[in-house]
C-alpha positions as a Markdown table, in Angstrom:
| # | Residue | x | y | z |
|---|---|---|---|---|
| 1 | Met | -53.5 | -23.1 | -10.1 |
| 2 | Asn | -56.2 | -20.4 | -9.6 |
| 3 | Phe | -57.3 | -22.2 | -6.4 |
| 4 | Ile | -53.8 | -22.2 | -5.1 |
| 5 | Lys | -53.4 | -18.5 | -6.0 |
| 6 | Lys | -56.5 | -17.7 | -3.9 |
| 7 | Ile | -54.7 | -19.3 | -0.9 |
| 8 | Ile | -51.3 | -17.8 | -1.5 |
| 9 | Pro | -50.6 | -14.9 | -4.0 |
| 10 | Met | -48.1 | -15.9 | -6.6 |
| 11 | Lys | -46.5 | -14.4 | -9.7 |
| 12 | Asp | -47.9 | -15.3 | -13.1 |
| 13 | Phe | -45.5 | -17.9 | -14.5 |
| 14 | Thr | -45.3 | -20.7 | -17.0 |
| 15 | Leu | -43.0 | -23.8 | -17.0 |
| 16 | Lys | -40.9 | -22.0 | -19.6 |
| 17 | Ser | -40.5 | -18.9 | -17.5 |
| 18 | Leu | -39.6 | -20.9 | -14.4 |
| 19 | Leu | -36.8 | -22.6 | -16.3 |
| 20 | Thr | -35.6 | -19.3 | -18.0 |
| 21 | Phe | -33.0 | -17.1 | -16.3 |
| 22 | Glu | -30.6 | -14.4 | -17.3 |
| 23 | Lys | -27.4 | -16.0 | -18.7 |
| 24 | Thr | -24.9 | -14.1 | -16.6 |
| 25 | Pro | -21.6 | -15.8 | -15.6 |
| 26 | Leu | -22.7 | -16.0 | -12.0 |
| 27 | Asn | -26.1 | -17.5 | -12.9 |
| 28 | Met | -24.6 | -20.0 | -15.2 |
| 29 | Phe | -22.1 | -21.0 | -12.5 |
| 30 | Met | -24.9 | -21.5 | -10.0 |
| 31 | Phe | -26.9 | -23.5 | -12.6 |
| 32 | Ile | -24.0 | -25.9 | -13.2 |
| 33 | Val | -23.2 | -26.2 | -9.5 |
| 34 | Thr | -26.9 | -26.9 | -8.7 |
| 35 | Ile | -27.2 | -29.6 | -11.4 |
| 36 | Ala | -24.0 | -31.2 | -10.3 |
| 37 | Leu | -25.1 | -31.3 | -6.7 |
| 38 | Leu | -28.5 | -32.7 | -7.6 |
| 39 | Ala | -26.9 | -35.4 | -9.7 |
| 40 | Ala | -24.6 | -36.2 | -6.8 |
| 41 | Phe | -27.6 | -36.5 | -4.5 |
| 42 | Gly | -29.4 | -38.8 | -6.9 |
| 43 | Trp | -26.3 | -41.0 | -7.2 |
| 44 | Gly | -25.8 | -41.2 | -3.4 |
| 45 | Val | -29.5 | -42.1 | -2.9 |
| 46 | Gly | -29.0 | -44.9 | -5.5 |
| 47 | Gln | -26.0 | -46.2 | -3.6 |
| 48 | Tyr | -28.1 | -46.2 | -0.4 |
| 49 | Leu | -31.0 | -48.0 | -2.0 |
| 50 | Val | -28.7 | -50.7 | -3.3 |
| 51 | His | -26.4 | -51.1 | -0.3 |
| 52 | Ser | -28.4 | -49.6 | 2.6 |
| 53 | His | -26.2 | -48.4 | 5.4 |
| 54 | His | -23.3 | -50.4 | 4.1 |
| 55 | Ala | -22.8 | -47.5 | 1.6 |
| 56 | Tyr | -21.8 | -45.4 | 4.6 |
| 57 | Asn | -18.6 | -45.4 | 6.6 |
| 58 | Val | -20.4 | -45.4 | 9.9 |
| 59 | Thr | -19.6 | -48.2 | 12.4 |
| 60 | Arg | -20.9 | -49.5 | 15.8 |
| 61 | Glu | -18.1 | -47.4 | 17.4 |
| 62 | His | -19.0 | -44.3 | 15.3 |
| 63 | Pro | -22.7 | -44.6 | 14.4 |
| 64 | Trp | -23.4 | -41.0 | 13.6 |
| 65 | Gly | -21.7 | -39.7 | 10.4 |
| 66 | Leu | -21.8 | -36.9 | 7.9 |
| 67 | Leu | -25.5 | -37.1 | 7.2 |
| 68 | Ile | -26.3 | -36.3 | 10.8 |
| 69 | Ala | -23.9 | -33.4 | 10.6 |
| 70 | Met | -25.5 | -32.1 | 7.4 |
| 71 | Tyr | -29.0 | -32.5 | 8.8 |
| 72 | Ile | -28.0 | -30.4 | 11.8 |
| 73 | Phe | -26.4 | -27.9 | 9.4 |
| 74 | Phe | -29.6 | -27.4 | 7.5 |
| 75 | Val | -32.0 | -27.3 | 10.5 |
| 76 | Val | -29.7 | -24.8 | 12.3 |
| 77 | Ser | -29.8 | -22.7 | 9.1 |
| 78 | Ser | -33.6 | -22.9 | 9.1 |
| 79 | Thr | -34.0 | -21.8 | 12.7 |
| 80 | Gly | -31.5 | -18.9 | 12.1 |
| 81 | Leu | -33.4 | -17.6 | 9.1 |
| 82 | Cys | -36.6 | -17.9 | 11.1 |
| 83 | Ile | -35.1 | -15.7 | 13.8 |
| 84 | Val | -34.0 | -13.1 | 11.2 |
| 85 | Gly | -37.4 | -13.2 | 9.6 |
| 86 | Ser | -39.1 | -12.7 | 12.9 |
| 87 | Leu | -37.3 | -9.5 | 13.7 |
| 88 | Gly | -39.5 | -7.7 | 11.3 |
| 89 | Asp | -42.9 | -9.4 | 11.1 |
| 90 | Val | -43.1 | -10.7 | 14.7 |
| 91 | Phe | -41.2 | -8.1 | 16.8 |
| 92 | Gly | -41.9 | -5.1 | 14.5 |
| 93 | Phe | -38.4 | -3.8 | 13.9 |
| 94 | Lys | -39.0 | -1.7 | 10.8 |
| 95 | Asp | -35.5 | -2.0 | 9.5 |
| 96 | Tyr | -36.0 | -5.8 | 9.0 |
| 97 | Met | -39.6 | -5.7 | 7.7 |
| 98 | Ala | -38.4 | -6.0 | 4.1 |
| 99 | Met | -36.4 | -9.2 | 4.9 |
| 100 | Ser | -39.2 | -11.2 | 6.4 |
| 101 | Lys | -40.6 | -12.9 | 3.2 |
| 102 | Arg | -37.2 | -14.0 | 1.9 |
| 103 | Ala | -35.9 | -15.1 | 5.3 |
| 104 | Ile | -39.0 | -17.2 | 6.0 |
| 105 | Leu | -38.9 | -18.8 | 2.5 |
| 106 | Gly | -35.2 | -19.6 | 3.2 |
| 107 | Ser | -36.2 | -21.2 | 6.5 |
| 108 | Ile | -38.7 | -23.4 | 4.8 |
| 109 | Val | -36.4 | -24.6 | 2.0 |
| 110 | Thr | -33.4 | -25.2 | 4.3 |
| 111 | Ile | -35.4 | -27.5 | 6.6 |
| 112 | Leu | -36.8 | -29.4 | 3.6 |
| 113 | Ala | -33.2 | -30.0 | 2.5 |
| 114 | Gly | -32.4 | -31.2 | 6.0 |
| 115 | Phe | -35.4 | -33.6 | 5.9 |
| 116 | Ala | -34.1 | -34.9 | 2.5 |
| 117 | Val | -30.8 | -35.7 | 4.1 |
| 118 | Ile | -32.1 | -37.4 | 7.3 |
| 119 | Ala | -34.6 | -39.5 | 5.3 |
| 120 | Phe | -31.6 | -41.5 | 4.0 |
| 121 | Glu | -30.0 | -41.8 | 7.4 |
| 122 | Ile | -33.1 | -43.2 | 9.1 |
| 123 | Gly | -33.4 | -46.9 | 8.3 |
| 124 | His | -37.2 | -46.9 | 7.8 |
| 125 | Pro | -38.4 | -43.2 | 7.4 |
| 126 | Val | -42.0 | -44.2 | 6.4 |
| 127 | Thr | -42.4 | -46.6 | 9.4 |
| 128 | Met | -40.9 | -43.8 | 11.6 |
| 129 | Leu | -43.6 | -41.4 | 10.5 |
| 130 | Ile | -46.4 | -43.9 | 11.2 |
| 131 | Tyr | -45.1 | -45.0 | 14.6 |
| 132 | Asn | -44.2 | -41.4 | 15.6 |
| 133 | Val | -47.9 | -40.9 | 15.8 |
| 134 | Leu | -49.1 | -44.4 | 16.9 |
| 135 | Ser | -46.4 | -45.0 | 19.5 |
| 136 | Pro | -44.9 | -41.8 | 20.6 |
| 137 | Gly | -41.8 | -41.9 | 22.8 |
| 138 | Leu | -42.5 | -39.0 | 25.1 |
| 139 | Thr | -39.2 | -39.6 | 27.1 |
| 140 | Ser | -37.1 | -39.6 | 23.9 |
| 141 | Ala | -35.4 | -36.3 | 22.9 |
| 142 | Ile | -35.2 | -37.6 | 19.3 |
| 143 | Trp | -39.0 | -38.2 | 19.2 |
| 144 | Trp | -39.5 | -34.6 | 20.4 |
| 145 | Met | -37.0 | -33.3 | 17.8 |
| 146 | Gly | -38.9 | -34.9 | 14.9 |
| 147 | Thr | -42.3 | -33.9 | 16.2 |
| 148 | Leu | -41.4 | -30.3 | 17.0 |
| 149 | Tyr | -39.6 | -29.8 | 13.7 |
| 150 | Gly | -42.7 | -31.1 | 11.9 |
| 151 | Leu | -44.8 | -28.6 | 13.7 |
| 152 | Tyr | -42.3 | -25.9 | 13.1 |
| 153 | Leu | -42.3 | -26.5 | 9.4 |
| 154 | Thr | -46.2 | -26.3 | 9.4 |
| 155 | Phe | -46.2 | -23.0 | 11.2 |
| 156 | Met | -43.5 | -21.6 | 8.9 |
| 157 | Ile | -45.5 | -22.4 | 5.8 |
| 158 | Ile | -48.7 | -20.9 | 7.3 |
| 159 | Glu | -46.7 | -17.8 | 8.3 |
| 160 | Phe | -45.3 | -17.5 | 4.8 |
| 161 | Ile | -48.8 | -17.7 | 3.3 |
| 162 | Phe | -50.0 | -14.8 | 5.5 |
| 163 | Leu | -46.9 | -12.8 | 4.7 |
| 164 | Met | -47.6 | -13.2 | 1.0 |
| 165 | Arg | -51.2 | -12.1 | 1.6 |
| 166 | Asn | -49.9 | -9.1 | 3.6 |
| 167 | Asp | -52.1 | -10.3 | 6.5 |
| 168 | Met | -49.6 | -9.1 | 9.2 |
| 169 | Lys | -51.9 | -9.8 | 12.2 |
| 170 | Asn | -52.1 | -13.6 | 11.4 |
| 171 | Ala | -48.5 | -13.7 | 10.1 |
| 172 | Arg | -47.4 | -12.3 | 13.5 |
| 173 | Ile | -49.4 | -14.9 | 15.4 |
| 174 | Phe | -48.2 | -17.9 | 13.4 |
| 175 | Gly | -44.7 | -16.4 | 13.2 |
| 176 | Leu | -44.4 | -16.1 | 16.9 |
| 177 | Thr | -45.8 | -19.6 | 17.4 |
| 178 | Gly | -43.4 | -21.0 | 14.8 |
| 179 | Leu | -40.5 | -19.2 | 16.3 |
| 180 | Leu | -41.2 | -20.5 | 19.8 |
| 181 | Val | -41.7 | -24.1 | 18.5 |
| 182 | Gly | -38.6 | -23.7 | 16.3 |
| 183 | Leu | -36.5 | -22.6 | 19.3 |
| 184 | Ala | -37.9 | -25.5 | 21.4 |
| 185 | Ala | -37.1 | -27.9 | 18.6 |
| 186 | His | -33.6 | -26.6 | 18.1 |
| 187 | Ser | -32.8 | -26.4 | 21.8 |
| 188 | Asn | -34.1 | -30.0 | 22.1 |
| 189 | Leu | -31.7 | -31.0 | 19.2 |
| 190 | Gly | -28.9 | -29.7 | 21.4 |
| 191 | Gly | -30.4 | -31.7 | 24.2 |
| 192 | Val | -30.0 | -34.9 | 22.1 |
| 193 | Phe | -26.2 | -34.3 | 22.6 |
| 194 | Gly | -26.5 | -32.9 | 26.1 |
| 195 | Phe | -28.3 | -36.1 | 27.3 |
| 196 | Leu | -25.5 | -38.4 | 26.2 |
| 197 | Asn | -24.3 | -39.4 | 29.7 |
| 198 | Ala | -21.8 | -41.9 | 28.2 |
| 199 | Arg | -20.2 | -39.1 | 26.1 |
| 200 | Ile | -19.1 | -36.7 | 28.8 |
| 201 | Ile | -17.5 | -34.2 | 26.4 |
| 202 | Ser | -21.0 | -33.4 | 25.1 |
| 203 | Asn | -23.1 | -34.1 | 28.2 |
| 204 | Gly | -24.5 | -31.1 | 30.0 |
| 205 | Val | -26.4 | -27.8 | 29.4 |
| 206 | Phe | -24.0 | -26.3 | 26.9 |
| 207 | Tyr | -25.4 | -27.6 | 23.6 |
| 208 | Pro | -29.1 | -26.7 | 24.1 |
| 209 | Thr | -28.1 | -23.0 | 24.5 |
| 210 | Tyr | -25.2 | -23.2 | 22.0 |
| 211 | Phe | -27.5 | -24.4 | 19.3 |
| 212 | Ile | -29.8 | -21.3 | 19.6 |
| 213 | Leu | -26.8 | -19.0 | 19.5 |
| 214 | Thr | -25.2 | -20.6 | 16.5 |
| 215 | Ala | -28.5 | -20.7 | 14.7 |
| 216 | Phe | -28.9 | -16.9 | 14.8 |
| 217 | Ile | -25.3 | -16.6 | 13.6 |
| 218 | Thr | -25.9 | -19.0 | 10.7 |
| 219 | Gly | -29.2 | -17.2 | 9.8 |
| 220 | Ile | -27.3 | -13.8 | 9.5 |
| 221 | Tyr | -24.6 | -15.4 | 7.4 |
| 222 | Leu | -27.2 | -16.8 | 5.0 |
| 223 | Thr | -29.2 | -13.5 | 4.9 |
| 224 | Tyr | -26.1 | -11.7 | 3.6 |
| 225 | Leu | -25.5 | -14.4 | 1.0 |
| 226 | Met | -29.1 | -14.4 | -0.2 |
| 227 | Tyr | -29.2 | -10.6 | -0.5 |
| 228 | Gly | -25.8 | -10.4 | -2.0 |
| 229 | Phe | -26.8 | -12.8 | -4.7 |
| 230 | Arg | -30.2 | -11.2 | -5.2 |
| 231 | Tyr | -29.0 | -7.7 | -5.7 |
| 232 | Lys | -25.5 | -8.5 | -7.1 |
| 233 | Leu | -24.0 | -6.5 | -4.2 |
| 234 | Gln | -26.0 | -3.3 | -5.2 |
| 235 | Phe | -28.3 | -3.2 | -2.2 |
| 236 | Pro | -31.3 | -0.9 | -2.1 |
| 237 | Glu | -31.6 | 1.5 | 0.9 |
| 238 | Glu | -34.4 | -0.4 | 2.7 |
| 239 | Ile | -32.2 | -3.5 | 2.7 |
| 240 | Lys | -29.0 | -1.7 | 3.7 |
| 241 | Lys | -30.6 | -0.6 | 7.0 |
| 242 | Gly | -31.4 | -4.1 | 8.0 |
| 243 | Leu | -28.0 | -5.5 | 6.9 |
| 244 | Tyr | -26.1 | -2.8 | 8.8 |
| 245 | Gly | -28.1 | -3.7 | 11.9 |
| 246 | Leu | -27.4 | -7.4 | 11.4 |
| 247 | Ala | -23.7 | -6.8 | 11.1 |
| 248 | Lys | -23.7 | -5.3 | 14.6 |
| 249 | Ile | -25.8 | -8.1 | 16.0 |
| 250 | Gln | -23.5 | -10.6 | 14.3 |
| 251 | Ala | -20.4 | -9.1 | 15.9 |
| 252 | Leu | -22.0 | -9.3 | 19.3 |
| 253 | Leu | -23.1 | -12.9 | 18.8 |
| 254 | Leu | -19.7 | -14.0 | 17.6 |
| 255 | Ala | -18.1 | -12.4 | 20.7 |
| 256 | Ile | -20.5 | -14.3 | 22.9 |
| 257 | Leu | -19.8 | -17.6 | 21.0 |
| 258 | Met | -16.1 | -17.2 | 21.5 |
| 259 | Phe | -16.7 | -16.5 | 25.2 |
| 260 | Phe | -18.9 | -19.7 | 25.4 |
| 261 | Glu | -16.3 | -21.8 | 23.6 |
| 262 | Thr | -13.4 | -20.6 | 25.8 |
| 263 | Trp | -15.2 | -21.6 | 29.0 |
| 264 | Lys | -16.4 | -24.8 | 27.5 |
| 265 | Phe | -12.8 | -26.0 | 27.0 |
| 266 | Leu | -11.5 | -24.5 | 30.2 |
| 267 | Thr | -14.1 | -26.4 | 32.2 |
| 268 | Ala | -13.6 | -29.6 | 30.1 |
| 269 | Ile | -9.8 | -29.6 | 30.7 |
| 270 | Tyr | -9.7 | -28.4 | 34.3 |
| 271 | Gly | -9.2 | -31.3 | 36.7 |
| 272 | Gly | -8.0 | -33.7 | 34.1 |
| 273 | Met | -11.2 | -35.9 | 34.2 |
| 274 | Pro | -10.6 | -39.0 | 32.0 |
| 275 | Gly | -12.7 | -39.1 | 28.9 |
| 276 | Arg | -13.4 | -35.3 | 29.1 |
| 277 | Ala | -10.1 | -33.6 | 29.5 |
| 278 | Asp | -8.2 | -35.8 | 27.1 |
| 279 | Thr | -11.0 | -35.5 | 24.5 |
| 280 | Ala | -11.0 | -31.7 | 24.8 |
| 281 | Glu | -7.2 | -31.6 | 24.3 |
| 282 | His | -7.5 | -33.9 | 21.3 |
| 283 | Ile | -10.1 | -31.6 | 19.8 |
| 284 | Leu | -8.0 | -28.5 | 20.4 |
| 285 | His | -5.2 | -30.1 | 18.3 |
| 286 | Ser | -7.6 | -30.8 | 15.4 |
| 287 | Gly | -7.2 | -28.8 | 12.2 |
| 288 | Ala | -10.9 | -29.0 | 11.6 |
| 289 | Phe | -11.5 | -27.2 | 14.9 |
| 290 | Leu | -8.7 | -24.7 | 14.7 |
| 291 | Tyr | -8.9 | -23.7 | 11.0 |
| 292 | Gly | -12.5 | -24.6 | 10.2 |
| 293 | Glu | -14.5 | -23.8 | 13.3 |
| 294 | Val | -12.4 | -21.1 | 15.0 |
| 295 | Leu | -10.7 | -19.3 | 12.1 |
| 296 | Cys | -13.4 | -19.5 | 9.5 |
| 297 | Gly | -16.5 | -19.6 | 11.7 |
| 298 | Met | -15.5 | -17.0 | 14.3 |
| 299 | Leu | -12.2 | -15.1 | 14.1 |
| 300 | Ile | -12.1 | -14.0 | 10.4 |
| 301 | Pro | -15.8 | -12.7 | 10.3 |
| 302 | Phe | -15.5 | -11.1 | 13.8 |
| 303 | Thr | -12.2 | -9.4 | 13.0 |
| 304 | Ile | -13.4 | -8.1 | 9.6 |
| 305 | Met | -16.6 | -6.7 | 11.1 |
| 306 | Leu | -14.6 | -5.1 | 13.9 |
| 307 | Leu | -12.0 | -3.5 | 11.6 |
| 308 | Thr | -14.6 | -2.1 | 9.2 |
| 309 | Lys | -16.9 | -0.9 | 12.0 |
| 310 | Trp | -19.9 | -2.7 | 10.5 |
| 311 | Gln | -20.0 | -0.5 | 7.4 |
| 312 | Ser | -18.7 | -2.8 | 4.5 |
| 313 | Leu | -21.8 | -4.7 | 3.3 |
| 314 | Lys | -20.2 | -6.0 | 0.1 |
| 315 | Leu | -17.2 | -7.4 | 2.1 |
| 316 | Tyr | -19.6 | -9.1 | 4.6 |
| 317 | Val | -21.2 | -11.1 | 1.8 |
| 318 | Phe | -17.8 | -12.8 | 1.1 |
| 319 | Thr | -17.1 | -12.9 | 4.8 |
| 320 | Ser | -20.4 | -14.8 | 5.3 |
| 321 | Phe | -19.3 | -17.4 | 2.7 |
| 322 | Ile | -16.2 | -18.0 | 4.8 |
| 323 | Gly | -18.4 | -18.1 | 7.9 |
| 324 | Met | -20.7 | -20.7 | 6.4 |
| 325 | Ile | -17.6 | -22.9 | 5.8 |
| 326 | Gly | -16.9 | -22.5 | 9.5 |
| 327 | Ile | -20.5 | -23.4 | 10.4 |
| 328 | Tyr | -20.2 | -26.6 | 8.4 |
| 329 | Phe | -17.1 | -27.6 | 10.4 |
| 330 | Met | -18.9 | -26.7 | 13.7 |
| 331 | Arg | -21.6 | -29.3 | 12.7 |
| 332 | Tyr | -19.2 | -31.9 | 11.6 |
| 333 | Asp | -16.9 | -31.5 | 14.6 |
| 334 | Leu | -20.0 | -31.6 | 16.9 |
| 335 | Val | -21.0 | -35.0 | 15.6 |
| 336 | His | -17.5 | -36.5 | 15.2 |
| 337 | Asp | -15.9 | -35.1 | 18.4 |
| 338 | Thr | -18.8 | -36.5 | 20.4 |
| 339 | Gln | -17.8 | -40.0 | 19.3 |
| 340 | Val | -14.0 | -39.7 | 19.0 |
| 341 | Lys | -13.3 | -41.2 | 22.4 |
| 342 | Pro | -13.8 | -45.0 | 22.4 |
| 343 | Leu | -16.3 | -46.2 | 25.0 |
| 344 | Gln | -14.3 | -49.5 | 25.3 |
| 345 | Met | -10.9 | -48.6 | 26.6 |
| 346 | Met | -9.8 | -52.1 | 27.8 |
| 347 | Lys | -8.3 | -54.9 | 25.8 |
| 348 | Thr | -10.8 | -57.7 | 25.1 |
| 349 | Thr | -8.3 | -60.1 | 23.6 |
| 350 | Glu | -4.7 | -61.0 | 24.6 |
| 351 | Tyr | -2.9 | -59.5 | 21.5 |
| 352 | Gln | -5.2 | -56.6 | 20.9 |
| 353 | Leu | -3.6 | -53.1 | 20.6 |
| 354 | Pro | -4.9 | -50.6 | 23.1 |
| 355 | Pro | -7.9 | -48.7 | 21.8 |
| 356 | Glu | -7.1 | -45.3 | 20.2 |
| 357 | Trp | -9.0 | -42.4 | 19.0 |
| 358 | Ile | -11.8 | -43.4 | 16.6 |
| 359 | Glu | -11.1 | -42.4 | 13.0 |
| 360 | Tyr | -13.9 | -41.5 | 10.6 |
| 361 | Phe | -14.1 | -40.2 | 7.1 |
| 362 | Pro | -17.4 | -40.1 | 5.2 |
| 363 | Ser | -17.9 | -42.4 | 2.2 |
| 364 | Ala | -18.6 | -41.2 | -1.3 |
| 365 | Ala | -22.3 | -41.9 | -0.9 |
| 366 | Glu | -22.4 | -39.9 | 2.4 |
| 367 | Ile | -20.6 | -36.9 | 0.7 |
| 368 | Ala | -22.9 | -37.1 | -2.3 |
| 369 | Ile | -26.1 | -37.1 | -0.3 |
| 370 | Gly | -24.9 | -34.6 | 2.4 |
| 371 | Phe | -23.5 | -32.0 | 0.0 |
| 372 | Gly | -26.0 | -32.9 | -2.8 |
| 373 | Ala | -28.8 | -31.6 | -0.5 |
| 374 | Ile | -27.3 | -28.1 | -0.9 |
| 375 | Gly | -28.4 | -28.5 | -4.5 |
| 376 | Ile | -32.0 | -29.2 | -3.3 |
| 377 | Phe | -31.8 | -25.9 | -1.3 |
| 378 | Phe | -30.6 | -24.0 | -4.3 |
| 379 | Met | -33.3 | -25.5 | -6.5 |
| 380 | Leu | -36.2 | -24.9 | -4.1 |
| 381 | Tyr | -35.0 | -21.3 | -3.3 |
| 382 | Tyr | -34.7 | -20.6 | -7.1 |
| 383 | Phe | -38.2 | -21.7 | -7.7 |
| 384 | Gly | -39.4 | -19.8 | -4.7 |
| 385 | Gln | -37.9 | -16.6 | -6.0 |
| 386 | Lys | -39.6 | -17.2 | -9.4 |
| 387 | Met | -43.0 | -18.1 | -8.0 |
| 388 | Phe | -43.4 | -15.5 | -5.2 |
| 389 | Asp | -42.9 | -11.8 | -4.9 |
| 390 | Leu | -40.4 | -11.6 | -2.0 |
| 391 | Glu | -39.7 | -7.9 | -2.3 |
| 392 | Gly | -41.0 | -4.9 | -0.3 |
| 393 | Gly | -41.7 | -4.2 | 3.3 |
| 394 | Asp | -44.8 | -1.9 | 2.9 |
| 395 | His | -46.7 | -4.2 | 5.2 |
């Protein structure tokens, strides 16, 4: 342990102190929720190990399911927190200096939760790691995604070590490198959807840029939630400055997102192109899109921030919770709506009904693993708070 402390400064702790926390109603609630989520994750993994992909409701017509959506949810969150953390230690904005350590820790634990999810979606994750190195697919967007995210996690860990050592020169170097690699990885993840020529509702340049925009929005939502929980809504002055600034940035980003989404659907519907226009109209009639993505993810947070003139930090914590529900629906809709239009639209047998929209609802195992990974995030973040001093911006 002393050897590790020489590398990265840590608090003095014992196993007992790690497992001890103040028994407030909120803390007890979070403890029960975390244990329940971890238990669900374990059960889901057990189902996967016994039944393999038969435990999931994915099909040949709808091969990507909830686990892909939750993986994207977590890595989007990680990139967003990386951007928020970089405002202080990389770009030198003093109002955000005090947030760097906590944001970068958050970026590390969210991507680890994402890796935990995707490990049980990939058929052979160990084999993948081996042949990712021995036989790289340089023309594959998914190969680049895995490789870049691996590098991104490495740079984030190194940056966090230097932040804890208050070595701001090296933290800035590795932070900037990690940010650039993270943005490349995240934009490339959008490219995985943009390169789908057979799925014209997703094909194009929209998603590589959309992913970066929504990552920043997600990172701000999570920053409010983390600090709201940390300070029980009683924010110190050094944190208030940063949170007020983030509220203004968030309002601008949400306005840009709504502008992007409007033109995405206008261009998709215009001209009535089969496979694109009808899919876009189908999505626009979806409750998950209207109430989840638009209302919770964009309209409610944007309206509240506009009406309160970016001055109600306590309200923004609760608004961010609603916003994160919207972010989840954005990820779920992204994956499902890409596949909702059947590729085979012709009858293949005499008495076959004409193909319709593809229906999908995740299995119990998918739900357990996907949402159970939130428990992994809670657990890792809790231990991170206990082990490291995340306060202060005197560096």
